PDB file of N, CA, C and O in Angstrom:
ATOM      1  N   UNK A   1      43.786  42.531  92.192  1.00  0.00           N
ATOM      2  CA  UNK A   1      42.800  42.558  91.138  1.00  0.00           C
ATOM      3  C   UNK A   1      43.228  43.503  90.018  1.00  0.00           C
ATOM      4  O   UNK A   1      42.968  43.225  88.847  1.00  0.00           O
ATOM      5  N   UNK A   2      43.875  44.606  90.354  1.00  0.00           N
ATOM      6  CA  UNK A   2      44.282  45.583  89.347  1.00  0.00           C
ATOM      7  C   UNK A   2      45.263  44.983  88.346  1.00  0.00           C
ATOM      8  O   UNK A   2      45.343  45.428  87.201  1.00  0.00           O
ATOM      9  N   UNK A   3      46.015  43.962  88.790  1.00  0.00           N
ATOM     10  CA  UNK A   3      46.960  43.325  87.882  1.00  0.00           C
ATOM     11  C   UNK A   3      46.237  42.643  86.726  1.00  0.00           C
ATOM     12  O   UNK A   3      46.806  42.458  85.650  1.00  0.00           O
ATOM     13  N   UNK A   4      44.991  42.275  86.954  1.00  0.00           N
ATOM     14  CA  UNK A   4      44.243  41.582  85.907  1.00  0.00           C
ATOM     15  C   UNK A   4      43.529  42.549  84.960  1.00  0.00           C
ATOM     16  O   UNK A   4      42.930  42.113  83.977  1.00  0.00           O
ATOM     17  N   UNK A   5      43.584  43.841  85.238  1.00  0.00           N
ATOM     18  CA  UNK A   5      42.944  44.841  84.380  1.00  0.00           C
ATOM     19  C   UNK A   5      43.887  45.175  83.236  1.00  0.00           C
ATOM     20  O   UNK A   5      45.014  45.610  83.472  1.00  0.00           O
ATOM     21  N   UNK A   6      43.448  44.982  82.012  1.00  0.00           N
ATOM     22  CA  UNK A   6      44.310  45.322  80.872  1.00  0.00           C
ATOM     23  C   UNK A   6      44.674  46.811  80.880  1.00  0.00           C
ATOM     24  O   UNK A   6      43.853  47.666  81.214  1.00  0.00           O
ATOM     25  N   UNK A   7      45.895  47.089  80.514  1.00  0.00           N
ATOM     26  CA  UNK A   7      46.401  48.463  80.544  1.00  0.00           C
ATOM     27  C   UNK A   7      45.515  49.444  79.756  1.00  0.00           C
ATOM     28  O   UNK A   7      45.307  50.563  80.227  1.00  0.00           O
ATOM     29  N   UNK A   8      44.986  49.076  78.585  1.00  0.00           N
ATOM     30  CA  UNK A   8      44.117  50.030  77.884  1.00  0.00           C
ATOM     31  C   UNK A   8      42.885  50.440  78.704  1.00  0.00           C
ATOM     32  O   UNK A   8      42.461  51.595  78.661  1.00  0.00           O
ATOM     33  N   UNK A   9      42.317  49.486  79.450  1.00  0.00           N
ATOM     34  CA  UNK A   9      41.167  49.818  80.294  1.00  0.00           C
ATOM     35  C   UNK A   9      41.578  50.718  81.455  1.00  0.00           C
ATOM     36  O   UNK A   9      40.870  51.660  81.810  1.00  0.00           O
ATOM     37  N   UNK A  10      42.723  50.414  82.031  1.00  0.00           N
ATOM     38  CA  UNK A  10      43.234  51.245  83.133  1.00  0.00           C
ATOM     39  C   UNK A  10      43.497  52.670  82.633  1.00  0.00           C
ATOM     40  O   UNK A  10      43.183  53.639  83.324  1.00  0.00           O
ATOM     41  N   UNK A  11      44.071  52.793  81.435  1.00  0.00           N
ATOM     42  CA  UNK A  11      44.339  54.124  80.876  1.00  0.00           C
ATOM     43  C   UNK A  11      43.039  54.871  80.596  1.00  0.00           C
ATOM     44  O   UNK A  11      42.947  56.080  80.807  1.00  0.00           O
ATOM     45  N   UNK A  12      42.043  54.142  80.121  1.00  0.00           N
ATOM     46  CA  UNK A  12      40.756  54.789  79.855  1.00  0.00           C
ATOM     47  C   UNK A  12      40.142  55.291  81.162  1.00  0.00           C
ATOM     48  O   UNK A  12      39.544  56.366  81.201  1.00  0.00           O
ATOM     49  N   UNK A  13      40.293  54.510  82.227  1.00  0.00           N
ATOM     50  CA  UNK A  13      39.787  54.942  83.535  1.00  0.00           C
ATOM     51  C   UNK A  13      40.510  56.213  83.975  1.00  0.00           C
ATOM     52  O   UNK A  13      39.876  57.165  84.430  1.00  0.00           O
ATOM     53  N   UNK A  14      41.818  56.227  83.840  1.00  0.00           N
ATOM     54  CA  UNK A  14      42.590  57.419  84.213  1.00  0.00           C
ATOM     55  C   UNK A  14      42.156  58.616  83.374  1.00  0.00           C
ATOM     56  O   UNK A  14      42.099  59.736  83.880  1.00  0.00           O
ATOM     57  N   UNK A  15      41.854  58.393  82.109  1.00  0.00           N
ATOM     58  CA  UNK A  15      41.440  59.502  81.248  1.00  0.00           C
ATOM     59  C   UNK A  15      40.074  60.056  81.670  1.00  0.00           C
ATOM     60  O   UNK A  15      39.709  61.161  81.269  1.00  0.00           O
ATOM     61  N   UNK A  16      39.328  59.312  82.463  1.00  0.00           N
ATOM     62  CA  UNK A  16      38.028  59.806  82.950  1.00  0.00           C
ATOM     63  C   UNK A  16      38.168  60.715  84.171  1.00  0.00           C
ATOM     64  O   UNK A  16      37.189  61.315  84.616  1.00  0.00           O
ATOM     65  N   UNK A  17      39.374  60.816  84.709  1.00  0.00           N
ATOM     66  CA  UNK A  17      39.576  61.621  85.908  1.00  0.00           C
ATOM     67  C   UNK A  17      39.204  63.089  85.686  1.00  0.00           C
ATOM     68  O   UNK A  17      38.608  63.707  86.568  1.00  0.00           O
ATOM     69  N   UNK A  18      39.542  63.651  84.536  1.00  0.00           N
ATOM     70  CA  UNK A  18      39.240  65.064  84.284  1.00  0.00           C
ATOM     71  C   UNK A  18      37.733  65.311  84.347  1.00  0.00           C
ATOM     72  O   UNK A  18      37.286  66.317  84.898  1.00  0.00           O
ATOM     73  N   UNK A  19      36.965  64.402  83.788  1.00  0.00           N
ATOM     74  CA  UNK A  19      35.507  64.540  83.831  1.00  0.00           C
ATOM     75  C   UNK A  19      34.979  64.427  85.260  1.00  0.00           C
ATOM     76  O   UNK A  19      34.078  65.165  85.658  1.00  0.00           O
ATOM     77  N   UNK A  20      35.541  63.509  86.014  1.00  0.00           N
ATOM     78  CA  UNK A  20      35.127  63.335  87.408  1.00  0.00           C
ATOM     79  C   UNK A  20      35.496  64.571  88.229  1.00  0.00           C
ATOM     80  O   UNK A  20      34.707  65.031  89.055  1.00  0.00           O
ATOM     81  N   UNK A  21      36.693  65.103  87.998  1.00  0.00           N
ATOM     82  CA  UNK A  21      37.113  66.317  88.704  1.00  0.00           C
ATOM     83  C   UNK A  21      36.178  67.467  88.365  1.00  0.00           C
ATOM     84  O   UNK A  21      35.774  68.219  89.252  1.00  0.00           O
ATOM     85  N   UNK A  22      35.833  67.610  87.106  1.00  0.00           N
ATOM     86  CA  UNK A  22      34.940  68.688  86.681  1.00  0.00           C
ATOM     87  C   UNK A  22      33.565  68.552  87.335  1.00  0.00           C
ATOM     88  O   UNK A  22      32.972  69.552  87.739  1.00  0.00           O
ATOM     89  N   UNK A  23      33.061  67.343  87.441  1.00  0.00           N
ATOM     90  CA  UNK A  23      31.764  67.120  88.077  1.00  0.00           C
ATOM     91  C   UNK A  23      31.817  67.499  89.555  1.00  0.00           C
ATOM     92  O   UNK A  23      30.885  68.106  90.082  1.00  0.00           O
ATOM     93  N   UNK A  24      32.906  67.141  90.213  1.00  0.00           N
ATOM     94  CA  UNK A  24      33.062  67.504  91.622  1.00  0.00           C
ATOM     95  C   UNK A  24      33.186  69.015  91.788  1.00  0.00           C
ATOM     96  O   UNK A  24      32.564  69.596  92.677  1.00  0.00           O
ATOM     97  N   UNK A  25      33.983  69.650  90.941  1.00  0.00           N
ATOM     98  CA  UNK A  25      34.143  71.106  91.004  1.00  0.00           C
ATOM     99  C   UNK A  25      32.814  71.811  90.758  1.00  0.00           C
ATOM    100  O   UNK A  25      32.491  72.788  91.434  1.00  0.00           O
ATOM    101  N   UNK A  26      32.056  71.323  89.804  1.00  0.00           N
ATOM    102  CA  UNK A  26      30.758  71.906  89.487  1.00  0.00           C
ATOM    103  C   UNK A  26      29.822  71.822  90.695  1.00  0.00           C
ATOM    104  O   UNK A  26      29.147  72.793  91.036  1.00  0.00           O
ATOM    105  N   UNK A  27      29.790  70.671  91.326  1.00  0.00           N
ATOM    106  CA  UNK A  27      28.945  70.507  92.511  1.00  0.00           C
ATOM    107  C   UNK A  27      29.410  71.415  93.645  1.00  0.00           C
ATOM    108  O   UNK A  27      28.586  71.993  94.353  1.00  0.00           O
ATOM    109  N   UNK A  28      30.717  71.544  93.820  1.00  0.00           N
ATOM    110  CA  UNK A  28      31.234  72.447  94.856  1.00  0.00           C
ATOM    111  C   UNK A  28      30.797  73.882  94.599  1.00  0.00           C
ATOM    112  O   UNK A  28      30.488  74.617  95.536  1.00  0.00           O
ATOM    113  N   UNK A  29      30.772  74.281  93.337  1.00  0.00           N
ATOM    114  CA  UNK A  29      30.414  75.660  93.009  1.00  0.00           C
ATOM    115  C   UNK A  29      28.941  75.952  93.310  1.00  0.00           C
ATOM    116  O   UNK A  29      28.554  77.113  93.438  1.00  0.00           O
ATOM    117  N   UNK A  30      28.133  74.922  93.422  1.00  0.00           N
ATOM    118  CA  UNK A  30      26.707  75.095  93.714  1.00  0.00           C
ATOM    119  C   UNK A  30      26.392  75.020  95.204  1.00  0.00           C
ATOM    120  O   UNK A  30      25.239  75.177  95.605  1.00  0.00           O
ATOM    121  N   UNK A  31      27.397  74.783  96.009  1.00  0.00           N
ATOM    122  CA  UNK A  31      27.183  74.524  97.432  1.00  0.00           C
ATOM    123  C   UNK A  31      26.438  75.651  98.147  1.00  0.00           C
ATOM    124  O   UNK A  31      25.546  75.384  98.952  1.00  0.00           O
ATOM    125  N   UNK A  32      26.789  76.896  97.866  1.00  0.00           N
ATOM    126  CA  UNK A  32      26.125  77.988  98.587  1.00  0.00           C
ATOM    127  C   UNK A  32      24.705  78.229  98.073  1.00  0.00           C
ATOM    128  O   UNK A  32      23.833  78.612  98.853  1.00  0.00           O
ATOM    129  N   UNK A  33      24.455  78.015  96.787  1.00  0.00           N
ATOM    130  CA  UNK A  33      23.133  78.260  96.216  1.00  0.00           C
ATOM    131  C   UNK A  33      22.162  77.107  96.462  1.00  0.00           C
ATOM    132  O   UNK A  33      20.971  77.330  96.678  1.00  0.00           O
ATOM    133  N   UNK A  34      22.673  75.874  96.429  1.00  0.00           N
ATOM    134  CA  UNK A  34      21.824  74.688  96.559  1.00  0.00           C
ATOM    135  C   UNK A  34      22.569  73.615  97.355  1.00  0.00           C
ATOM    136  O   UNK A  34      23.040  72.630  96.787  1.00  0.00           O
ATOM    137  N   UNK A  35      22.672  73.811  98.673  1.00  0.00           N
ATOM    138  CA  UNK A  35      23.467  72.873  99.480  1.00  0.00           C
ATOM    139  C   UNK A  35      23.023  71.413  99.359  1.00  0.00           C
ATOM    140  O   UNK A  35      23.863  70.522  99.234  1.00  0.00           O
ATOM    141  N   UNK A  36      21.723  71.164  99.394  1.00  0.00           N
ATOM    142  CA  UNK A  36      21.252  69.772  99.317  1.00  0.00           C
ATOM    143  C   UNK A  36      21.541  69.152  97.955  1.00  0.00           C
ATOM    144  O   UNK A  36      21.972  68.002  97.870  1.00  0.00           O
ATOM    145  N   UNK A  37      21.306  69.905  96.903  1.00  0.00           N
ATOM    146  CA  UNK A  37      21.591  69.410  95.561  1.00  0.00           C
ATOM    147  C   UNK A  37      23.077  69.177  95.354  1.00  0.00           C
ATOM    148  O   UNK A  37      23.487  68.185  94.751  1.00  0.00           O
ATOM    149  N   UNK A  38      23.884  70.114  95.866  1.00  0.00           N
ATOM    150  CA  UNK A  38      25.336  69.975  95.732  1.00  0.00           C
ATOM    151  C   UNK A  38      25.837  68.745  96.472  1.00  0.00           C
ATOM    152  O   UNK A  38      26.647  67.982  95.945  1.00  0.00           O
ATOM    153  N   UNK A  39      25.353  68.554  97.698  1.00  0.00           N
ATOM    154  CA  UNK A  39      25.785  67.386  98.477  1.00  0.00           C
ATOM    155  C   UNK A  39      25.340  66.093  97.789  1.00  0.00           C
ATOM    156  O   UNK A  39      26.074  65.104  97.775  1.00  0.00           O
ATOM    157  N   UNK A  40      24.154  66.112  97.230  1.00  0.00           N
ATOM    158  CA  UNK A  40      23.660  64.929  96.517  1.00  0.00           C
ATOM    159  C   UNK A  40      24.555  64.619  95.311  1.00  0.00           C
ATOM    160  O   UNK A  40      24.893  63.462  95.064  1.00  0.00           O
ATOM    161  N   UNK A  41      24.931  65.651  94.572  1.00  0.00           N
ATOM    162  CA  UNK A  41      25.812  65.463  93.408  1.00  0.00           C
ATOM    163  C   UNK A  41      27.192  64.996  93.832  1.00  0.00           C
ATOM    164  O   UNK A  41      27.760  64.091  93.221  1.00  0.00           O
ATOM    165  N   UNK A  42      27.736  65.615  94.883  1.00  0.00           N
ATOM    166  CA  UNK A  42      29.056  65.209  95.376  1.00  0.00           C
ATOM    167  C   UNK A  42      29.026  63.745  95.802  1.00  0.00           C
ATOM    168  O   UNK A  42      29.944  62.982  95.501  1.00  0.00           O
ATOM    169  N   UNK A  43      27.970  63.364  96.498  1.00  0.00           N
ATOM    170  CA  UNK A  43      27.867  61.985  96.958  1.00  0.00           C
ATOM    171  C   UNK A  43      27.778  61.016  95.789  1.00  0.00           C
ATOM    172  O   UNK A  43      28.413  59.962  95.800  1.00  0.00           O
ATOM    173  N   UNK A  44      26.991  61.371  94.785  1.00  0.00           N
ATOM    174  CA  UNK A  44      26.817  60.489  93.625  1.00  0.00           C
ATOM    175  C   UNK A  44      28.144  60.258  92.901  1.00  0.00           C
ATOM    176  O   UNK A  44      28.473  59.124  92.553  1.00  0.00           O
ATOM    177  N   UNK A  45      28.896  61.318  92.677  1.00  0.00           N
ATOM    178  CA  UNK A  45      30.183  61.182  91.981  1.00  0.00           C
ATOM    179  C   UNK A  45      31.165  60.392  92.843  1.00  0.00           C
ATOM    180  O   UNK A  45      31.843  59.489  92.352  1.00  0.00           O
ATOM    181  N   UNK A  46      31.238  60.735  94.130  1.00  0.00           N
ATOM    182  CA  UNK A  46      32.164  60.034  95.029  1.00  0.00           C
ATOM    183  C   UNK A  46      31.793  58.558  95.142  1.00  0.00           C
ATOM    184  O   UNK A  46      32.674  57.701  95.202  1.00  0.00           O
ATOM    185  N   UNK A  47      30.498  58.259  95.171  1.00  0.00           N
ATOM    186  CA  UNK A  47      30.051  56.875  95.266  1.00  0.00           C
ATOM    187  C   UNK A  47      30.498  56.068  94.042  1.00  0.00           C
ATOM    188  O   UNK A  47      30.954  54.932  94.173  1.00  0.00           O
ATOM    189  N   UNK A  48      30.364  56.659  92.861  1.00  0.00           N
ATOM    190  CA  UNK A  48      30.816  55.978  91.640  1.00  0.00           C
ATOM    191  C   UNK A  48      32.317  55.712  91.691  1.00  0.00           C
ATOM    192  O   UNK A  48      32.779  54.626  91.343  1.00  0.00           O
ATOM    193  N   UNK A  49      33.069  56.715  92.127  1.00  0.00           N
ATOM    194  CA  UNK A  49      34.527  56.558  92.211  1.00  0.00           C
ATOM    195  C   UNK A  49      34.869  55.475  93.227  1.00  0.00           C
ATOM    196  O   UNK A  49      35.736  54.636  92.977  1.00  0.00           O
ATOM    197  N   UNK A  50      34.188  55.491  94.374  1.00  0.00           N
ATOM    198  CA  UNK A  50      34.503  54.504  95.415  1.00  0.00           C
ATOM    199  C   UNK A  50      34.246  53.084  94.930  1.00  0.00           C
ATOM    200  O   UNK A  50      34.920  52.142  95.348  1.00  0.00           O
ATOM    201  N   UNK A  51      33.270  52.940  94.047  1.00  0.00           N
ATOM    202  CA  UNK A  51      32.952  51.608  93.543  1.00  0.00           C
ATOM    203  C   UNK A  51      33.871  51.119  92.447  1.00  0.00           C
ATOM    204  O   UNK A  51      34.019  49.912  92.258  1.00  0.00           O
ATOM    205  N   UNK A  52      34.489  52.031  91.724  1.00  0.00           N
ATOM    206  CA  UNK A  52      35.291  51.621  90.572  1.00  0.00           C
ATOM    207  C   UNK A  52      36.802  51.719  90.786  1.00  0.00           C
ATOM    208  O   UNK A  52      37.558  50.957  90.184  1.00  0.00           O
ATOM    209  N   UNK A  53      37.239  52.620  91.612  1.00  0.00           N
ATOM    210  CA  UNK A  53      38.677  52.896  91.735  1.00  0.00           C
ATOM    211  C   UNK A  53      39.500  51.656  92.081  1.00  0.00           C
ATOM    212  O   UNK A  53      40.540  51.408  91.471  1.00  0.00           O
ATOM    213  N   UNK A  54      39.045  50.894  93.041  1.00  0.00           N
ATOM    214  CA  UNK A  54      39.788  49.721  93.461  1.00  0.00           C
ATOM    215  C   UNK A  54      39.940  48.679  92.373  1.00  0.00           C
ATOM    216  O   UNK A  54      40.953  47.981  92.313  1.00  0.00           O
ATOM    217  N   UNK A  55      38.939  48.568  91.509  1.00  0.00           N
ATOM    218  CA  UNK A  55      39.003  47.590  90.425  1.00  0.00           C
ATOM    219  C   UNK A  55      40.126  47.907  89.447  1.00  0.00           C
ATOM    220  O   UNK A  55      40.635  47.022  88.759  1.00  0.00           O
ATOM    221  N   UNK A  56      40.503  49.169  89.392  1.00  0.00           N
ATOM    222  CA  UNK A  56      41.549  49.599  88.469  1.00  0.00           C
ATOM    223  C   UNK A  56      42.891  49.810  89.176  1.00  0.00           C
ATOM    224  O   UNK A  56      43.845  50.296  88.569  1.00  0.00           O
ATOM    225  N   UNK A  57      42.961  49.444  90.455  1.00  0.00           N
ATOM    226  CA  UNK A  57      44.216  49.539  91.191  1.00  0.00           C
ATOM    227  C   UNK A  57      44.439  50.853  91.902  1.00  0.00           C
ATOM    228  O   UNK A  57      45.565  51.157  92.295  1.00  0.00           O
ATOM    229  N   UNK A  58      43.392  51.641  92.079  1.00  0.00           N
ATOM    230  CA  UNK A  58      43.513  52.928  92.751  1.00  0.00           C
ATOM    231  C   UNK A  58      42.843  52.855  94.122  1.00  0.00           C
ATOM    232  O   UNK A  58      41.814  53.486  94.365  1.00  0.00           O
ATOM    233  N   UNK A  59      43.449  52.076  95.001  1.00  0.00           N
ATOM    234  CA  UNK A  59      42.875  51.833  96.330  1.00  0.00           C
ATOM    235  C   UNK A  59      42.738  53.122  97.140  1.00  0.00           C
ATOM    236  O   UNK A  59      41.697  53.353  97.757  1.00  0.00           O
ATOM    237  N   UNK A  60      43.766  53.956  97.146  1.00  0.00           N
ATOM    238  CA  UNK A  60      43.714  55.196  97.931  1.00  0.00           C
ATOM    239  C   UNK A  60      42.625  56.126  97.409  1.00  0.00           C
ATOM    240  O   UNK A  60      41.936  56.780  98.192  1.00  0.00           O
ATOM    241  N   UNK A  61      42.470  56.184  96.110  1.00  0.00           N
ATOM    242  CA  UNK A  61      41.416  57.002  95.511  1.00  0.00           C
ATOM    243  C   UNK A  61      40.052  56.495  95.971  1.00  0.00           C
ATOM    244  O   UNK A  61      39.181  57.286  96.335  1.00  0.00           O
ATOM    245  N   UNK A  62      39.872  55.206  95.954  1.00  0.00           N
ATOM    246  CA  UNK A  62      38.619  54.617  96.414  1.00  0.00           C
ATOM    247  C   UNK A  62      38.349  54.910  97.882  1.00  0.00           C
ATOM    248  O   UNK A  62      37.215  55.199  98.266  1.00  0.00           O
ATOM    249  N   UNK A  63      39.390  54.834  98.699  1.00  0.00           N
ATOM    250  CA  UNK A  63      39.242  55.129 100.127  1.00  0.00           C
ATOM    251  C   UNK A  63      38.865  56.587 100.353  1.00  0.00           C
ATOM    252  O   UNK A  63      38.026  56.891 101.201  1.00  0.00           O
ATOM    253  N   UNK A  64      39.478  57.483  99.600  1.00  0.00           N
ATOM    254  CA  UNK A  64      39.167  58.903  99.736  1.00  0.00           C
ATOM    255  C   UNK A  64      37.732  59.173  99.301  1.00  0.00           C
ATOM    256  O   UNK A  64      37.025  59.953  99.939  1.00  0.00           O
ATOM    257  N   UNK A  65      37.305  58.538  98.230  1.00  0.00           N
ATOM    258  CA  UNK A  65      35.923  58.705  97.767  1.00  0.00           C
ATOM    259  C   UNK A  65      34.941  58.185  98.814  1.00  0.00           C
ATOM    260  O   UNK A  65      33.902  58.799  99.057  1.00  0.00           O
ATOM    261  N   UNK A  66      35.273  57.056  99.431  1.00  0.00           N
ATOM    262  CA  UNK A  66      34.415  56.522 100.491  1.00  0.00           C
ATOM    263  C   UNK A  66      34.359  57.478 101.678  1.00  0.00           C
ATOM    264  O   UNK A  66      33.315  57.599 102.320  1.00  0.00           O
ATOM    265  N   UNK A  67      35.453  58.152 101.978  1.00  0.00           N
ATOM    266  CA  UNK A  67      35.463  59.128 103.073  1.00  0.00           C
ATOM    267  C   UNK A  67      34.479  60.267 102.782  1.00  0.00           C
ATOM    268  O   UNK A  67      33.795  60.748 103.685  1.00  0.00           O
ATOM    269  N   UNK A  68      34.414  60.690 101.529  1.00  0.00           N
ATOM    270  CA  UNK A  68      33.463  61.736 101.138  1.00  0.00           C
ATOM    271  C   UNK A  68      32.038  61.229 101.327  1.00  0.00           C
ATOM    272  O   UNK A  68      31.205  61.917 101.917  1.00  0.00           O
ATOM    273  N   UNK A  69      31.758  60.038 100.832  1.00  0.00           N
ATOM    274  CA  UNK A  69      30.412  59.468 100.954  1.00  0.00           C
ATOM    275  C   UNK A  69      30.009  59.355 102.419  1.00  0.00           C
ATOM    276  O   UNK A  69      28.898  59.733 102.791  1.00  0.00           O
ATOM    277  N   UNK A  70      30.910  58.835 103.253  1.00  0.00           N
ATOM    278  CA  UNK A  70      30.596  58.662 104.677  1.00  0.00           C
ATOM    279  C   UNK A  70      30.368  60.007 105.360  1.00  0.00           C
ATOM    280  O   UNK A  70      29.465  60.141 106.185  1.00  0.00           O
ATOM    281  N   UNK A  71      31.187  61.005 105.018  1.00  0.00           N
ATOM    282  CA  UNK A  71      31.029  62.326 105.633  1.00  0.00           C
ATOM    283  C   UNK A  71      29.666  62.920 105.281  1.00  0.00           C
ATOM    284  O   UNK A  71      28.999  63.505 106.134  1.00  0.00           O
ATOM    285  N   UNK A  72      29.260  62.770 104.035  1.00  0.00           N
ATOM    286  CA  UNK A  72      27.957  63.289 103.619  1.00  0.00           C
ATOM    287  C   UNK A  72      26.831  62.499 104.297  1.00  0.00           C
ATOM    288  O   UNK A  72      25.872  63.083 104.802  1.00  0.00           O
ATOM    289  N   UNK A  73      26.954  61.187 104.304  1.00  0.00           N
ATOM    290  CA  UNK A  73      25.931  60.348 104.933  1.00  0.00           C
ATOM    291  C   UNK A  73      25.803  60.626 106.431  1.00  0.00           C
ATOM    292  O   UNK A  73      24.714  60.529 106.998  1.00  0.00           O
ATOM    293  N   UNK A  74      26.919  60.970 107.062  1.00  0.00           N
ATOM    294  CA  UNK A  74      26.917  61.246 108.501  1.00  0.00           C
ATOM    295  C   UNK A  74      26.459  62.659 108.832  1.00  0.00           C
ATOM    296  O   UNK A  74      26.325  63.009 110.004  1.00  0.00           O
ATOM    297  N   UNK A  75      26.217  63.480 107.801  1.00  0.00           N
ATOM    298  CA  UNK A  75      25.788  64.859 108.037  1.00  0.00           C
ATOM    299  C   UNK A  75      26.899  65.759 108.532  1.00  0.00           C
ATOM    300  O   UNK A  75      26.645  66.720 109.258  1.00  0.00           O
ATOM    301  N   UNK A  76      28.123  65.458 108.149  1.00  0.00           N
ATOM    302  CA  UNK A  76      29.270  66.271 108.566  1.00  0.00           C
ATOM    303  C   UNK A  76      29.138  67.694 108.042  1.00  0.00           C
ATOM    304  O   UNK A  76      28.419  67.952 107.076  1.00  0.00           O
ATOM    305  N   UNK A  77      29.834  68.601 108.686  1.00  0.00           N
ATOM    306  CA  UNK A  77      29.818  70.005 108.280  1.00  0.00           C
ATOM    307  C   UNK A  77      30.293  70.144 106.836  1.00  0.00           C
ATOM    308  O   UNK A  77      31.159  69.400 106.375  1.00  0.00           O
ATOM    309  N   UNK A  78      29.714  71.104 106.141  1.00  0.00           N
ATOM    310  CA  UNK A  78      30.066  71.336 104.740  1.00  0.00           C
ATOM    311  C   UNK A  78      31.559  71.585 104.576  1.00  0.00           C
ATOM    312  O   UNK A  78      32.154  71.147 103.592  1.00  0.00           O
ATOM    313  N   UNK A  79      32.167  72.278 105.522  1.00  0.00           N
ATOM    314  CA  UNK A  79      33.600  72.572 105.422  1.00  0.00           C
ATOM    315  C   UNK A  79      34.424  71.284 105.376  1.00  0.00           C
ATOM    316  O   UNK A  79      35.390  71.194 104.618  1.00  0.00           O
ATOM    317  N   UNK A  80      34.053  70.297 106.175  1.00  0.00           N
ATOM    318  CA  UNK A  80      34.770  69.015 106.164  1.00  0.00           C
ATOM    319  C   UNK A  80      34.557  68.304 104.834  1.00  0.00           C
ATOM    320  O   UNK A  80      35.502  67.766 104.257  1.00  0.00           O
ATOM    321  N   UNK A  81      33.331  68.301 104.351  1.00  0.00           N
ATOM    322  CA  UNK A  81      33.046  67.654 103.069  1.00  0.00           C
ATOM    323  C   UNK A  81      33.857  68.314 101.964  1.00  0.00           C
ATOM    324  O   UNK A  81      34.448  67.625 101.132  1.00  0.00           O
ATOM    325  N   UNK A  82      33.891  69.643 101.950  1.00  0.00           N
ATOM    326  CA  UNK A  82      34.660  70.369 100.931  1.00  0.00           C
ATOM    327  C   UNK A  82      36.128  69.978 101.008  1.00  0.00           C
ATOM    328  O   UNK A  82      36.764  69.740  99.981  1.00  0.00           O
ATOM    329  N   UNK A  83      36.663  69.911 102.208  1.00  0.00           N
ATOM    330  CA  UNK A  83      38.069  69.534 102.386  1.00  0.00           C
ATOM    331  C   UNK A  83      38.323  68.124 101.841  1.00  0.00           C
ATOM    332  O   UNK A  83      39.315  67.896 101.149  1.00  0.00           O
ATOM    333  N   UNK A  84      37.446  67.197 102.147  1.00  0.00           N
ATOM    334  CA  UNK A  84      37.599  65.818 101.668  1.00  0.00           C
ATOM    335  C   UNK A  84      37.472  65.745 100.149  1.00  0.00           C
ATOM    336  O   UNK A  84      38.196  64.990  99.500  1.00  0.00           O
ATOM    337  N   UNK A  85      36.560  66.523  99.585  1.00  0.00           N
ATOM    338  CA  UNK A  85      36.397  66.541  98.130  1.00  0.00           C
ATOM    339  C   UNK A  85      37.641  67.112  97.471  1.00  0.00           C
ATOM    340  O   UNK A  85      38.075  66.608  96.436  1.00  0.00           O
ATOM    341  N   UNK A  86      38.221  68.151  98.050  1.00  0.00           N
ATOM    342  CA  UNK A  86      39.456  68.735  97.496  1.00  0.00           C
ATOM    343  C   UNK A  86      40.583  67.696  97.477  1.00  0.00           C
ATOM    344  O   UNK A  86      41.342  67.616  96.511  1.00  0.00           O
ATOM    345  N   UNK A  87      40.687  66.919  98.530  1.00  0.00           N
ATOM    346  CA  UNK A  87      41.697  65.855  98.567  1.00  0.00           C
ATOM    347  C   UNK A  87      41.396  64.825  97.480  1.00  0.00           C
ATOM    348  O   UNK A  87      42.306  64.353  96.798  1.00  0.00           O
ATOM    349  N   UNK A  88      40.125  64.480  97.322  1.00  0.00           N
ATOM    350  CA  UNK A  88      39.730  63.527  96.282  1.00  0.00           C
ATOM    351  C   UNK A  88      40.111  64.050  94.903  1.00  0.00           C
ATOM    352  O   UNK A  88      40.649  63.305  94.083  1.00  0.00           O
ATOM    353  N   UNK A  89      39.843  65.304  94.645  1.00  0.00           N
ATOM    354  CA  UNK A  89      40.199  65.927  93.361  1.00  0.00           C
ATOM    355  C   UNK A  89      41.713  65.853  93.158  1.00  0.00           C
ATOM    356  O   UNK A  89      42.186  65.522  92.070  1.00  0.00           O
ATOM    357  N   UNK A  90      42.464  66.161  94.209  1.00  0.00           N
ATOM    358  CA  UNK A  90      43.928  66.120  94.112  1.00  0.00           C
ATOM    359  C   UNK A  90      44.447  64.716  93.829  1.00  0.00           C
ATOM    360  O   UNK A  90      45.444  64.544  93.128  1.00  0.00           O
ATOM    361  N   UNK A  91      43.761  63.706  94.383  1.00  0.00           N
ATOM    362  CA  UNK A  91      44.170  62.307  94.153  1.00  0.00           C
ATOM    363  C   UNK A  91      44.098  61.931  92.670  1.00  0.00           C
ATOM    364  O   UNK A  91      44.781  61.009  92.223  1.00  0.00           O
ATOM    365  N   UNK A  92      43.269  62.650  91.916  1.00  0.00           N
ATOM    366  CA  UNK A  92      43.097  62.330  90.504  1.00  0.00           C
ATOM    367  C   UNK A  92      43.985  63.166  89.589  1.00  0.00           C
ATOM    368  O   UNK A  92      43.928  63.017  88.368  1.00  0.00           O
ATOM    369  N   UNK A  93      44.794  64.032  90.155  1.00  0.00           N
ATOM    370  CA  UNK A  93      45.685  64.844  89.338  1.00  0.00           C
ATOM    371  C   UNK A  93      46.860  63.982  88.870  1.00  0.00           C
ATOM    372  O   UNK A  93      47.308  63.091  89.591  1.00  0.00           O
ATOM    373  N   UNK A  94      47.356  64.253  87.657  1.00  0.00           N
ATOM    374  CA  UNK A  94      48.483  63.471  87.158  1.00  0.00           C
ATOM    375  C   UNK A  94      49.705  63.589  88.065  1.00  0.00           C
ATOM    376  O   UNK A  94      49.968  64.644  88.642  1.00  0.00           O
ATOM    377  N   UNK A  95      50.422  62.518  88.176  1.00  0.00           N
ATOM    378  CA  UNK A  95      51.617  62.487  89.045  1.00  0.00           C
ATOM    379  C   UNK A  95      52.752  63.290  88.456  1.00  0.00           C
ATOM    380  O   UNK A  95      53.826  63.371  89.052  1.00  0.00           O
TER     381      UNK A  95
END
């Protein structure tokens, strides 16, 4: 499917990574003060990424985002969620 995505759209998606990373970092920074709000924000951002990444040819990014969503939905320990989010953030760093 990613082959059918025009390169300008794919580039625009990649350019959104910095904003997505910032949103994830912001939510992580709130984890100790507002754990429920932070987890809700992390889930919302990861859910959006999981839904869009594959359409643009970023299957691994989508899988990592889904791992974050599942960990939060399953009530996993905050430490595991943080670790998964860090991997997700790293997946969006330029090669």
